[in-house]
C-alpha positions in Angstrom: -24.3 -21.6 -21.5 -27.9 -22.5 -20.6 -30.4 -19.7 -21.2 -33.6 -18.9 -19.3 -35.7 -15.9 -19.4 -39.0 -14.0 -19.2 -41.3 -13.2 -22.1 -44.0 -10.5 -22.0 -44.6 -6.9 -22.9 -43.7 -4.5 -21.7 -40.9 -5.7 -19.3 -40.0 -2.5 -17.6 -39.1 -4.2 -14.4 -38.7 -7.9 -13.5 -38.7 -9.7 -10.2 -37.6 -12.9 -12.1 -34.4 -11.5 -13.6 -33.2 -10.1 -10.3 -34.2 -13.2 -8.4 -32.5 -15.7 -10.8 -29.4 -13.6 -11.3 -28.9 -13.4 -7.5 -29.8 -17.1 -7.2 -27.1 -18.1 -9.8 -24.5 -16.0 -8.0 -25.4 -17.2 -4.5 -25.5 -20.9 -5.5 -22.5 -20.7 -7.8 -24.5 -21.7 -10.8 -22.0 -20.6 -13.5 -23.5 -22.3 -16.6 -26.8 -20.5 -16.6 -28.1 -17.0 -17.4 -31.5 -15.4 -17.1 -32.5 -12.6 -19.5 -35.5 -10.5 -20.4 -37.1 -11.1 -23.8 -39.7 -8.3 -24.5 -42.2 -10.0 -26.9 -45.0 -7.8 -28.0 -46.6 -10.4 -30.2 -46.7 -14.1 -29.2 -46.4 -15.1 -32.9 -42.8 -14.0 -32.6 -42.0 -16.8 -30.2 -40.5 -19.0 -32.9 -38.1 -16.3 -33.9 -37.0 -16.0 -30.3 -36.3 -19.7 -30.1 -34.5 -19.6 -33.5 -32.3 -16.8 -32.3 -31.6 -18.3 -28.9 -30.9 -22.0 -29.5 -29.6 -22.5 -25.9 -32.9 -21.5 -24.3 -34.0 -24.2 -21.8 -36.9 -22.5 -20.1 -39.1 -19.4 -20.1 -41.3 -17.7 -17.7 -44.4 -16.0 -19.2 -46.1 -12.8 -18.0 -48.7 -10.4 -19.3 -50.1 -10.4 -22.0 -49.1 -13.9 -23.0 -50.2 -16.2 -20.2 -53.3 -17.2 -22.1 -52.5 -16.7 -25.7 -49.3 -18.8 -25.4 -51.3 -22.0 -24.9 -51.9 -22.7 -28.5 -48.2 -22.8 -29.2 -47.4 -25.6 -26.7 -47.0 -29.3 -27.3 -48.1 -30.4 -23.9 -49.8 -28.6 -21.0 -49.8 -29.8 -17.4 -53.3 -30.6 -16.0 -53.7 -27.7 -13.5 -52.4 -25.2 -16.1 -54.9 -26.5 -18.6 -57.7 -26.2 -16.1 -56.7 -22.7 -15.2 -56.4 -21.8 -18.8 -53.1 -20.0 -18.3 -49.3 -20.8 -18.4 -46.5 -18.9 -16.8 -43.7 -21.5 -17.2 -42.4 -23.2 -20.3 -39.9 -26.0 -20.4 -38.0 -26.3 -23.6 -37.0 -29.9 -24.2 -34.4 -30.6 -26.9 -34.7 -34.4 -26.6 -37.7 -35.1 -28.9 -39.3 -33.4 -31.9 -42.3 -31.1 -31.7 -45.4 -33.2 -31.6 -48.0 -30.5 -32.3 -46.4 -28.0 -34.7 -47.6 -24.8 -33.2 -51.2 -25.4 -34.4 -50.1 -24.6 -37.9 -49.6 -20.9 -37.1 -45.8 -21.1 -36.9 -43.7 -23.4 -39.0 -41.4 -25.5 -36.9 -40.6 -28.3 -39.2 -37.1 -29.6 -38.8 -36.7 -28.2 -35.2 -35.9 -30.6 -32.4 -37.5 -28.8 -29.5 -40.7 -29.5 -27.5 -42.6 -26.9 -25.5 -44.2 -27.9 -22.3 -46.5 -25.6 -20.3 -47.0 -25.3 -16.6 -48.6 -22.8 -14.1 -46.2 -22.3 -11.2 -48.4 -19.4 -10.0 -50.8 -22.1 -8.8 -48.2 -23.8 -6.7 -46.8 -20.5 -5.4 -50.3 -19.2 -4.4 -51.4 -22.4 -2.8 -48.2 -23.0 -0.7 -48.2 -19.4 0.5 -52.0 -19.4 1.3 -52.4 -22.7 3.1 -50.6 -21.9 6.4 -52.9 -18.9 6.9 -56.2 -20.7 6.4 -58.7 -21.4 9.2 -62.1 -23.1 9.2 -63.9 -19.7 9.1 -62.2 -18.9 5.7 -64.9 -21.0 4.2 -65.8 -18.7 1.3 -63.8 -16.3 -0.8 -64.1 -13.1 -2.8 -61.7 -12.8 -5.8 -61.3 -9.2 -6.8 -60.6 -9.0 -10.6 -61.0 -11.6 -13.3 -57.9 -11.3 -15.5 -55.1 -13.7 -16.1 -53.9 -13.6 -12.5 -57.3 -14.7 -11.2 -57.0 -18.0 -13.1 -54.4 -19.5 -10.8 -56.3 -18.3 -7.8 -59.6 -19.9 -9.0 -57.7 -23.2 -9.6 -56.3 -23.2 -6.1 -59.6 -22.4 -4.4 -61.3 -25.1 -6.5 -58.6 -27.6 -5.4 -59.1 -26.6 -1.8 -62.8 -26.8 -2.2 -63.3 -23.2 -1.1 -66.3 -21.7 -2.9 -65.8 -18.2 -4.3 -67.4 -15.2 -6.0 -65.6 -13.0 -8.5 -65.9 -9.3 -8.3 -65.4 -7.2 -11.5 -65.8 -3.6 -12.7 -67.8 -4.7 -15.7 -70.8 -7.0 -15.8 -70.0 -10.7 -16.5 -72.4 -13.7 -16.0 -72.0 -15.0 -12.5 -69.8 -12.2 -11.2 -70.6 -9.5 -8.7 -69.9 -5.9 -9.6 -67.8 -3.7 -7.3 -70.6 -1.2 -7.4 -72.9 -3.9 -6.0 -70.7 -5.0 -3.0 -72.4 -4.5 0.3 -71.1 -5.1 3.9 -73.0 -8.4 4.0 -70.8 -9.7 1.1 -67.7 -8.9 3.1 -69.1 -10.5 6.3 -69.9 -13.7 4.5 -66.6 -14.0 2.6 -63.8 -14.1 5.2 -61.1 -14.6 2.5 -60.6 -11.7 0.1 -57.9 -12.0 -2.7 -56.9 -9.0 -4.8 -55.8 -10.0 -8.3 -56.3 -6.6 -9.8 -53.3 -4.2 -10.5 -54.9 -1.5 -8.3 -52.2 -0.2 -5.9 -49.2 -1.4 -7.9 -46.3 1.0 -7.8 -46.1 3.8 -8.9 -49.9 4.2 -8.5 -49.7 3.2 -4.9 -52.7 5.4 -3.9 -55.2 3.2 -5.8 -57.2 0.3 -4.1 -60.2 -1.9 -4.9 -63.4 -0.2 -3.9 -65.0 -2.6 -1.3 -66.7 -1.9 2.1 -63.6 -2.1 4.3 -65.7 -1.2 7.3 -67.1 -4.7 7.3 -63.7 -6.4 7.6 -63.0 -8.0 11.0 -60.2 -9.9 12.7 -61.4 -13.1 11.2 -60.7 -11.9 7.7 -57.7 -12.8 5.6 -56.7 -10.3 2.9 -54.3 -11.5 0.3 -52.9 -9.2 -2.4 -51.0 -10.7 -5.3 -49.1 -7.3 -5.6 -45.6 -7.3 -4.0 -44.5 -3.7 -4.9 -45.3 -1.9 -2.7 -44.9 -4.3 0.2 -48.1 -3.1 1.8 -50.8 -1.8 -0.6 -53.6 0.4 0.6 -55.9 -2.7 0.2 -53.7 -4.5 2.8 -53.4 -1.4 5.0 -57.1 -0.9 5.2 -57.6 -4.6 6.1 -54.9 -4.4 8.8 -56.6 -1.3 10.3 -59.7 -3.5 10.8 -57.7 -6.3 12.4 -57.5 -8.6 9.4 -54.5 -10.9 8.7 -52.8 -9.7 5.5 -50.4 -11.2 3.0 -48.7 -9.8 -0.1 -47.5 -11.7 -3.2 -43.7 -11.7 -2.5 -43.6 -15.3 -1.1 -45.8 -16.5 -3.9 -43.3 -15.1 -6.4 -40.4 -16.8 -4.7 -42.2 -20.1 -4.6 -43.3 -20.0 -8.2 -39.7 -19.0 -9.3 -38.2 -22.0 -7.5 -40.9 -24.3 -8.9 -40.0 -23.0 -12.4 -36.3 -23.9 -11.8 -37.3 -27.3 -10.6 -39.4 -27.9 -13.7 -36.7 -26.7 -16.1 -34.2 -29.1 -14.5 -36.5 -32.0 -14.2 -35.9 -35.2 -16.3 -39.5 -36.2 -16.0 -41.0 -37.3 -19.3 -44.5 -36.2 -20.4 -46.7 -37.9 -23.0 
């Protein structure tokens, strides 16, 4: 039985497990299973691989999208540029080339860990159909791990952006500094913060919503609830809105494609 799964901590609920379990059932994939692997410390990754020799692929969620990088033998270019990985292909065909940076002993093992960022693919493919010429500049709300994929996509699309954070950071705007003219100038606004995620559905990023117009596109990476207060406030001003559900489906399918690919990487 081929094993796939999700590592992160905590894993109280998972879109991925539900999605892949239903996918395997619907598509009559009987030789595969998708499990949750709560992993509080990334240094325990080797133990997980030792205990589950049939693992072929892993998704990665918080808090490990960044700190998993040093344990990988090869990282795809966009994932390297973004500085975050959310998909690992576990290849059994060749020995490890980069022995976990010396932090974890893997001598004698015949697996190779390859890192990808399918969030980049999912976000770009779900965003592209909504873009118009006036979406020429963007605001990214938040600057955590989720923002890394968003930045990579905007750079690839050559859309300049400003990042908005709660705490001061060189080059970023502060939420407390945001004025209506910032909203007017940036017609694409992407929320990468957890504000509004269930069960704290009453929360929302503090921005001047009164400056939003029908030309604005508001994208929220949150998918639960389906419509956050951030999106509701945007819709009330006439903006186009999009949540993160399609992005999740696209990134999951991209992960499946990667795990089953025979492509060789140097």
